[in-house]
VEXBASE-522822 format. One record per atom (N, C-alpha, C, O): residue number from 1; x, y, z; atom name; residue in three letters. Coordinates in steps of 0.001 Angstrom, whole numbers, plus 500000, padded with zeros to 6 digits. Layout:
+-----+--------+--------+--------+-------+--------+
| num |     px |     py |     pz | atome | residu |
+-----+--------+--------+--------+-------+--------+
| NUM |      X |      Y |      Z |    CA |    ALA |
...
+-----+--------+--------+--------+-------+--------+
// end
This chain:
+-----+--------+--------+--------+-------+--------+
| num |     px |     py |     pz | atome | residu |
+-----+--------+--------+--------+-------+--------+
|   1 | 500591 | 498968 | 500418 |     N |    UNK |
|   1 | 500104 | 500417 | 500060 |    CA |    UNK |
|   1 | 500547 | 501364 | 500276 |     C |    UNK |
|   1 | 499892 | 502406 | 500280 |     O |    UNK |
|   2 | 502122 | 501281 | 500589 |     N |    UNK |
|   2 | 502708 | 502626 | 501052 |    CA |    UNK |
|   2 | 503531 | 502842 | 499593 |     C |    UNK |
|   2 | 504018 | 503922 | 499258 |     O |    UNK |
|   3 | 503587 | 501683 | 498842 |     N |    UNK |
|   3 | 503930 | 502021 | 497525 |    CA |    UNK |
|   3 | 503527 | 502442 | 496501 |     C |    UNK |
|   3 | 504302 | 502869 | 495645 |     O |    UNK |
|   4 | 502196 | 502422 | 496342 |     N |    UNK |
|   4 | 500706 | 503122 | 496280 |    CA |    UNK |
|   4 | 500282 | 504334 | 496194 |     C |    UNK |
|   4 | 499460 | 504805 | 495408 |     O |    UNK |
|   5 | 500959 | 504908 | 497162 |     N |    UNK |
|   5 | 500995 | 506063 | 497635 |    CA |    UNK |
|   5 | 502090 | 506918 | 497049 |     C |    UNK |
|   5 | 501859 | 507904 | 496349 |     O |    UNK |
|   6 | 503491 | 506420 | 497422 |     N |    UNK |
|   6 | 504481 | 507084 | 496591 |    CA |    UNK |
|   6 | 504509 | 507209 | 495693 |     C |    UNK |
|   6 | 505136 | 508187 | 495284 |     O |    UNK |
|   7 | 503725 | 506141 | 494550 |     N |    UNK |
|   7 | 503470 | 506142 | 493254 |    CA |    UNK |
|   7 | 502937 | 507135 | 492816 |     C |    UNK |
|   7 | 503527 | 507764 | 491938 |     O |    UNK |
|   8 | 501452 | 507650 | 493370 |     N |    UNK |
|   8 | 500634 | 508521 | 493410 |    CA |    UNK |
|   8 | 501600 | 510091 | 493541 |     C |    UNK |
|   8 | 501761 | 511063 | 492802 |     O |    UNK |
|   9 | 502047 | 509720 | 494779 |     N |    UNK |
|   9 | 502953 | 511298 | 495066 |    CA |    UNK |
|   9 | 504038 | 511510 | 493550 |     C |    UNK |
|   9 | 504485 | 512554 | 493074 |     O |    UNK |
|  10 | 504162 | 510459 | 493210 |     N |    UNK |
|  10 | 505840 | 510852 | 492002 |    CA |    UNK |
|  10 | 505094 | 510850 | 490717 |     C |    UNK |
|  10 | 505800 | 510795 | 489710 |     O |    UNK |
|  11 | 503592 | 510907 | 490522 |     N |    UNK |
|  11 | 502762 | 510935 | 489567 |    CA |    UNK |
|  11 | 502003 | 512261 | 489717 |     C |    UNK |
|  11 | 501040 | 512647 | 489053 |     O |    UNK |
|  12 | 502471 | 512719 | 490465 |     N |    UNK |
|  12 | 501462 | 514234 | 490938 |    CA |    UNK |
|  12 | 502873 | 514967 | 490593 |     C |    UNK |
|  12 | 502923 | 515364 | 489429 |     O |    UNK |
|  13 | 503587 | 515126 | 491081 |     N |    UNK |
|  13 | 504619 | 515414 | 490957 |    CA |    UNK |
|  13 | 505444 | 515631 | 489767 |     C |    UNK |
|  13 | 506188 | 516611 | 489734 |     O |    UNK |
|  14 | 505383 | 514809 | 488787 |     N |    UNK |
|  14 | 505960 | 514701 | 487632 |    CA |    UNK |
|  14 | 504901 | 515451 | 486455 |     C |    UNK |
|  14 | 505313 | 515918 | 485393 |     O |    UNK |
|  15 | 503398 | 515451 | 486914 |     N |    UNK |
|  15 | 502329 | 516080 | 486196 |    CA |    UNK |
|  15 | 502650 | 517191 | 486381 |     C |    UNK |
|  15 | 502667 | 517826 | 485326 |     O |    UNK |
|  16 | 503035 | 517991 | 487596 |     N |    UNK |
|  16 | 503353 | 518983 | 487927 |    CA |    UNK |
|  16 | 504317 | 519650 | 487158 |     C |    UNK |
|  16 | 504229 | 520868 | 486997 |     O |    UNK |
|  17 | 505270 | 518963 | 486641 |     N |    UNK |
|  17 | 506757 | 519159 | 486453 |    CA |    UNK |
|  17 | 506618 | 519799 | 485194 |     C |    UNK |
|  17 | 506977 | 520921 | 484836 |     O |    UNK |
|  18 | 505791 | 518507 | 484330 |     N |    UNK |
|  18 | 505849 | 518515 | 483359 |    CA |    UNK |
|  18 | 504527 | 519894 | 482615 |     C |    UNK |
|  18 | 504893 | 520351 | 481532 |     O |    UNK |
|  19 | 503666 | 520251 | 482962 |     N |    UNK |
|  19 | 502404 | 520660 | 483014 |    CA |    UNK |
|  19 | 501706 | 520505 | 482719 |     C |    UNK |
|  19 | 501020 | 521235 | 482003 |     O |    UNK |
|  20 | 501463 | 519378 | 483133 |     N |    UNK |
|  20 | 499638 | 518503 | 482765 |    CA |    UNK |
|  20 | 498418 | 519356 | 483754 |     C |    UNK |
|  20 | 498133 | 519245 | 484946 |     O |    UNK |
|  21 | 498115 | 519844 | 483148 |     N |    UNK |
|  21 | 496740 | 520823 | 483173 |    CA |    UNK |
|  21 | 495668 | 520376 | 482457 |     C |    UNK |
|  21 | 494784 | 521182 | 482166 |     O |    UNK |
|  22 | 495590 | 519255 | 482127 |     N |    UNK |
|  22 | 494247 | 518557 | 481828 |    CA |    UNK |
|  22 | 493484 | 518470 | 482939 |     C |    UNK |
|  22 | 493959 | 518397 | 484073 |     O |    UNK |
|  23 | 492267 | 518473 | 482674 |     N |    UNK |
|  23 | 490956 | 517987 | 483808 |    CA |    UNK |
|  23 | 490226 | 516673 | 483393 |     C |    UNK |
|  23 | 489134 | 516293 | 483817 |     O |    UNK |
|  24 | 491098 | 515994 | 482409 |     N |    UNK |
|  24 | 490419 | 514933 | 481930 |    CA |    UNK |
|  24 | 490904 | 513490 | 482879 |     C |    UNK |
|  24 | 492087 | 513219 | 483082 |     O |    UNK |
|  25 | 490351 | 513094 | 483124 |     N |    UNK |
|  25 | 490324 | 512040 | 484104 |    CA |    UNK |
|  25 | 491257 | 510669 | 483971 |     C |    UNK |
|  25 | 491064 | 509955 | 482987 |     O |    UNK |
|  26 | 492103 | 510352 | 484790 |     N |    UNK |
|  26 | 493210 | 509261 | 484480 |    CA |    UNK |
|  26 | 491609 | 507924 | 484738 |     C |    UNK |
|  26 | 490706 | 507843 | 485569 |     O |    UNK |
|  27 | 491937 | 507264 | 483734 |     N |    UNK |
|  27 | 490887 | 506162 | 483901 |    CA |    UNK |
|  27 | 491361 | 504477 | 484030 |     C |    UNK |
|  27 | 492019 | 503971 | 483122 |     O |    UNK |
|  28 | 491020 | 503812 | 485050 |     N |    UNK |
|  28 | 491868 | 502943 | 485760 |    CA |    UNK |
|  28 | 490851 | 501669 | 485186 |     C |    UNK |
|  28 | 489680 | 501923 | 484906 |     O |    UNK |
|  29 | 491245 | 500688 | 485081 |     N |    UNK |
|  29 | 490864 | 499091 | 484483 |    CA |    UNK |
|  29 | 490295 | 498443 | 486054 |     C |    UNK |
|  29 | 490775 | 498729 | 487151 |     O |    UNK |
|  30 | 489282 | 497616 | 485817 |     N |    UNK |
|  30 | 488819 | 497024 | 487239 |    CA |    UNK |
|  30 | 488438 | 496389 | 487063 |     C |    UNK |
|  30 | 487211 | 496405 | 486967 |     O |    UNK |
|  31 | 489560 | 494680 | 486763 |     N |    UNK |
|  31 | 489166 | 493320 | 486737 |    CA |    UNK |
|  31 | 487906 | 492837 | 487312 |     C |    UNK |
|  31 | 487359 | 493215 | 488348 |     O |    UNK |
|  32 | 487539 | 491954 | 486485 |     N |    UNK |
|  32 | 486477 | 490988 | 487285 |    CA |    UNK |
|  32 | 486889 | 490356 | 488671 |     C |    UNK |
|  32 | 486451 | 489207 | 488710 |     O |    UNK |
|  33 | 487360 | 490586 | 489464 |     N |    UNK |
|  33 | 487710 | 489889 | 491229 |    CA |    UNK |
|  33 | 487873 | 490584 | 491853 |     C |    UNK |
|  33 | 488214 | 491559 | 491185 |     O |    UNK |
|  34 | 487870 | 490948 | 493388 |     N |    UNK |
|  34 | 487792 | 491753 | 494358 |    CA |    UNK |
|  34 | 488961 | 492253 | 494749 |     C |    UNK |
|  34 | 488897 | 493328 | 495345 |     O |    UNK |
|  35 | 490172 | 491708 | 494558 |     N |    UNK |
|  35 | 491485 | 492366 | 494770 |    CA |    UNK |
|  35 | 491790 | 493393 | 493630 |     C |    UNK |
|  35 | 492373 | 494394 | 494047 |     O |    UNK |
|  36 | 491526 | 493376 | 492263 |     N |    UNK |
|  36 | 491746 | 494058 | 491335 |    CA |    UNK |
|  36 | 490717 | 495579 | 491863 |     C |    UNK |
|  36 | 491157 | 496710 | 492065 |     O |    UNK |
|  37 | 489223 | 495091 | 491981 |     N |    UNK |
|  37 | 488303 | 496028 | 492552 |    CA |    UNK |
|  37 | 489035 | 497030 | 493280 |     C |    UNK |
|  37 | 489341 | 498117 | 492791 |     O |    UNK |
|  38 | 489387 | 496564 | 494761 |     N |    UNK |
|  38 | 490193 | 497059 | 495529 |    CA |    UNK |
|  38 | 491236 | 497932 | 495532 |     C |    UNK |
|  38 | 491389 | 498883 | 496298 |     O |    UNK |
|  39 | 491874 | 497611 | 494740 |     N |    UNK |
|  39 | 493320 | 498296 | 494276 |    CA |    UNK |
|  39 | 492680 | 499491 | 493405 |     C |    UNK |
|  39 | 492623 | 500671 | 493750 |     O |    UNK |
|  40 | 492245 | 498969 | 492286 |     N |    UNK |
|  40 | 491523 | 500387 | 491374 |    CA |    UNK |
|  40 | 490970 | 501424 | 492336 |     C |    UNK |
|  40 | 491284 | 502603 | 492179 |     O |    UNK |
|  41 | 490091 | 501019 | 493412 |     N |    UNK |
|  41 | 489122 | 501960 | 494214 |    CA |    UNK |
|  41 | 490095 | 503156 | 494705 |     C |    UNK |
|  41 | 490105 | 504372 | 494512 |     O |    UNK |
|  42 | 491011 | 502137 | 495522 |     N |    UNK |
|  42 | 492290 | 502636 | 496135 |    CA |    UNK |
|  42 | 493063 | 503928 | 495550 |     C |    UNK |
|  42 | 493196 | 505034 | 496075 |     O |    UNK |
|  43 | 493563 | 503425 | 494223 |     N |    UNK |
|  43 | 494220 | 504273 | 493399 |    CA |    UNK |
|  43 | 493260 | 505130 | 492960 |     C |    UNK |
|  43 | 493898 | 506007 | 492377 |     O |    UNK |
|  44 | 491873 | 505448 | 492883 |     N |    UNK |
|  44 | 491216 | 506015 | 492656 |    CA |    UNK |
|  44 | 491015 | 507400 | 493732 |     C |    UNK |
|  44 | 491436 | 508520 | 493441 |     O |    UNK |
|  45 | 490521 | 507176 | 494606 |     N |    UNK |
|  45 | 490786 | 507903 | 495938 |    CA |    UNK |
|  45 | 491931 | 508207 | 496118 |     C |    UNK |
|  45 | 491858 | 509224 | 496807 |     O |    UNK |
|  46 | 493311 | 507909 | 495885 |     N |    UNK |
|  46 | 494802 | 508640 | 495707 |    CA |    UNK |
|  46 | 494721 | 509694 | 495174 |     C |    UNK |
|  46 | 494864 | 510813 | 495667 |     O |    UNK |
|  47 | 494419 | 509307 | 493824 |     N |    UNK |
|  47 | 494936 | 510059 | 492153 |    CA |    UNK |
|  47 | 493628 | 511489 | 493391 |     C |    UNK |
|  47 | 493911 | 512551 | 493947 |     O |    UNK |
|  48 | 492582 | 510856 | 493313 |     N |    UNK |
|  48 | 491313 | 512367 | 493525 |    CA |    UNK |
|  48 | 491771 | 513450 | 494807 |     C |    UNK |
|  48 | 491608 | 514670 | 494783 |     O |    UNK |
|  49 | 492528 | 512463 | 496180 |     N |    UNK |
|  49 | 492191 | 513520 | 497241 |    CA |    UNK |
|  49 | 493878 | 513716 | 497166 |     C |    UNK |
|  49 | 494149 | 514885 | 496891 |     O |    UNK |
|  50 | 494905 | 512982 | 497318 |     N |    UNK |
|  50 | 496003 | 512946 | 497693 |    CA |    UNK |
|  50 | 496301 | 513994 | 496413 |     C |    UNK |
|  50 | 496444 | 515161 | 496778 |     O |    UNK |
|  51 | 496385 | 513820 | 495357 |     N |    UNK |
|  51 | 497227 | 514219 | 494001 |    CA |    UNK |
|  51 | 496418 | 515343 | 493380 |     C |    UNK |
|  51 | 497053 | 516065 | 492612 |     O |    UNK |
|  52 | 495127 | 515628 | 493570 |     N |    UNK |
|  52 | 494366 | 516176 | 493167 |    CA |    UNK |
|  52 | 493829 | 515926 | 491842 |     C |    UNK |
|  52 | 493173 | 516849 | 491359 |     O |    UNK |
|  53 | 493977 | 514825 | 491125 |     N |    UNK |
|  53 | 494064 | 513932 | 489962 |    CA |    UNK |
|  53 | 492505 | 513627 | 489442 |     C |    UNK |
|  53 | 492316 | 512465 | 489801 |     O |    UNK |
|  54 | 491666 | 513955 | 488979 |     N |    UNK |
|  54 | 489973 | 513120 | 488453 |    CA |    UNK |
|  54 | 490698 | 511947 | 487896 |     C |    UNK |
|  54 | 491599 | 511772 | 487076 |     O |    UNK |
|  55 | 489904 | 511167 | 488710 |     N |    UNK |
|  55 | 490131 | 509387 | 488003 |    CA |    UNK |
|  55 | 488353 | 508881 | 487998 |     C |    UNK |
|  55 | 487287 | 509331 | 488418 |     O |    UNK |
|  56 | 488850 | 507662 | 487236 |     N |    UNK |
|  56 | 487395 | 507263 | 487309 |    CA |    UNK |
|  56 | 487745 | 506115 | 486581 |     C |    UNK |
|  56 | 488627 | 506107 | 485722 |     O |    UNK |
|  57 | 486922 | 504935 | 486983 |     N |    UNK |
|  57 | 487000 | 503077 | 486710 |    CA |    UNK |
|  57 | 486062 | 502572 | 485993 |     C |    UNK |
|  57 | 484854 | 502541 | 486228 |     O |    UNK |
|  58 | 486624 | 502186 | 485137 |     N |    UNK |
|  58 | 486135 | 501138 | 484098 |    CA |    UNK |
|  58 | 486501 | 499723 | 484388 |     C |    UNK |
|  58 | 487535 | 499056 | 484435 |     O |    UNK |
|  59 | 484815 | 499487 | 484619 |     N |    UNK |
|  59 | 485238 | 497602 | 485234 |    CA |    UNK |
|  59 | 485518 | 496936 | 483763 |     C |    UNK |
|  59 | 484520 | 497322 | 483154 |     O |    UNK |
|  60 | 486111 | 496340 | 483045 |     N |    UNK |
|  60 | 486168 | 495056 | 482275 |    CA |    UNK |
|  60 | 487232 | 494137 | 482462 |     C |    UNK |
|  60 | 488070 | 494340 | 483341 |     O |    UNK |
|  61 | 487296 | 492825 | 481478 |     N |    UNK |
|  61 | 488001 | 491814 | 482097 |    CA |    UNK |
|  61 | 489344 | 492136 | 481247 |     C |    UNK |
|  61 | 489683 | 492927 | 480366 |     O |    UNK |
|  62 | 489932 | 491056 | 482020 |     N |    UNK |
|  62 | 491469 | 490803 | 481830 |    CA |    UNK |
|  62 | 491891 | 491002 | 480381 |     C |    UNK |
|  62 | 492788 | 491774 | 480041 |     O |    UNK |
|  63 | 491174 | 490244 | 479552 |     N |    UNK |
|  63 | 491894 | 490301 | 477590 |    CA |    UNK |
|  63 | 491354 | 491439 | 477292 |     C |    UNK |
|  63 | 492270 | 492011 | 476701 |     O |    UNK |
|  64 | 490286 | 492292 | 477316 |     N |    UNK |
|  64 | 489595 | 493249 | 476538 |    CA |    UNK |
|  64 | 490381 | 494553 | 476979 |     C |    UNK |
|  64 | 490617 | 495524 | 476260 |     O |    UNK |
|  65 | 490725 | 494386 | 478251 |     N |    UNK |
|  65 | 491284 | 495592 | 478711 |    CA |    UNK |
|  65 | 493239 | 495739 | 477672 |     C |    UNK |
|  65 | 493995 | 496642 | 478029 |     O |    UNK |
|  66 | 493429 | 495319 | 477182 |     N |    UNK |
|  66 | 494707 | 495471 | 476194 |    CA |    UNK |
|  66 | 494588 | 496525 | 474958 |     C |    UNK |
|  66 | 495337 | 497389 | 474502 |     O |    UNK |
|  67 | 493077 | 495963 | 474583 |     N |    UNK |
|  67 | 492824 | 496635 | 473537 |    CA |    UNK |
|  67 | 492309 | 498030 | 473846 |     C |    UNK |
|  67 | 492667 | 498790 | 472947 |     O |    UNK |
|  68 | 491538 | 498704 | 474870 |     N |    UNK |
|  68 | 491081 | 499469 | 475580 |    CA |    UNK |
|  68 | 492508 | 500880 | 475571 |     C |    UNK |
|  68 | 492570 | 501990 | 475042 |     O |    UNK |
|  69 | 493527 | 500021 | 476503 |     N |    UNK |
|  69 | 494529 | 500505 | 476662 |    CA |    UNK |
|  69 | 495619 | 501352 | 475593 |     C |    UNK |
|  69 | 496279 | 502387 | 475690 |     O |    UNK |
|  70 | 495380 | 500129 | 474348 |     N |    UNK |
|  70 | 495961 | 500391 | 473259 |    CA |    UNK |
|  70 | 495338 | 501578 | 472272 |     C |    UNK |
|  70 | 495828 | 502324 | 471424 |     O |    UNK |
|  71 | 494264 | 501409 | 472712 |     N |    UNK |
|  71 | 493599 | 502747 | 472070 |    CA |    UNK |
|  71 | 493155 | 503916 | 472749 |     C |    UNK |
|  71 | 492270 | 504640 | 472294 |     O |    UNK |
|  72 | 493876 | 504165 | 474064 |     N |    UNK |
|  72 | 494181 | 505089 | 474609 |    CA |    UNK |
|  72 | 492840 | 505423 | 475747 |     C |    UNK |
|  72 | 492791 | 506393 | 476503 |     O |    UNK |
|  73 | 491877 | 504405 | 475626 |     N |    UNK |
|  73 | 490808 | 504728 | 476479 |    CA |    UNK |
|  73 | 491172 | 503972 | 478123 |     C |    UNK |
|  73 | 490506 | 503922 | 479157 |     O |    UNK |
|  74 | 491965 | 503671 | 477913 |     N |    UNK |
|  74 | 492202 | 503079 | 479208 |    CA |    UNK |
|  74 | 493669 | 503406 | 479972 |     C |    UNK |
|  74 | 494673 | 502870 | 479503 |     O |    UNK |
|  75 | 493823 | 504471 | 481401 |     N |    UNK |
|  75 | 495196 | 504528 | 481402 |    CA |    UNK |
|  75 | 496067 | 503600 | 482469 |     C |    UNK |
|  75 | 497252 | 503304 | 482322 |     O |    UNK |
|  76 | 495323 | 503259 | 483435 |     N |    UNK |
|  76 | 496171 | 502229 | 483809 |    CA |    UNK |
|  76 | 495636 | 501141 | 484150 |     C |    UNK |
|  76 | 494407 | 501130 | 484213 |     O |    UNK |
|  77 | 496432 | 499832 | 484491 |     N |    UNK |
|  77 | 495836 | 498563 | 485381 |    CA |    UNK |
|  77 | 496598 | 498321 | 486259 |     C |    UNK |
|  77 | 497749 | 498081 | 485896 |     O |    UNK |
|  78 | 496300 | 498280 | 487752 |     N |    UNK |
|  78 | 496877 | 497640 | 488840 |    CA |    UNK |
|  78 | 497257 | 496492 | 488788 |     C |    UNK |
|  78 | 498395 | 496267 | 489201 |     O |    UNK |
|  79 | 496498 | 495454 | 488303 |     N |    UNK |
|  79 | 496953 | 494099 | 488512 |    CA |    UNK |
|  79 | 497234 | 493210 | 487131 |     C |    UNK |
|  79 | 496296 | 492654 | 486560 |     O |    UNK |
|  80 | 498501 | 493130 | 486676 |     N |    UNK |
|  80 | 498811 | 492591 | 485631 |    CA |    UNK |
|  80 | 500017 | 491637 | 486369 |     C |    UNK |
|  80 | 500907 | 492063 | 487104 |     O |    UNK |
|  81 | 499755 | 490025 | 485903 |     N |    UNK |
|  81 | 500191 | 489163 | 486514 |    CA |    UNK |
|  81 | 501433 | 488863 | 485528 |     C |    UNK |
|  81 | 502228 | 487961 | 485793 |     O |    UNK |
+-----+--------+--------+--------+-------+--------+
// end
């Protein structure tokens, strides 16, 4: 969990450094098992409440997420084995 918080803070720093000013949300994939759902919801909370970056979650299976990611419709998947 501490690594996720550190990652969010690094992401916030880099977006400020690079001048990311878009208010488009970071879209996080949530796969159909409870661990993925928990991770994606925690990341959303951290992005929004700690980093001030809007985020949304899309529920998608682990196979379809790659096509969505390649098209830029998903920005992050937190559980890739």
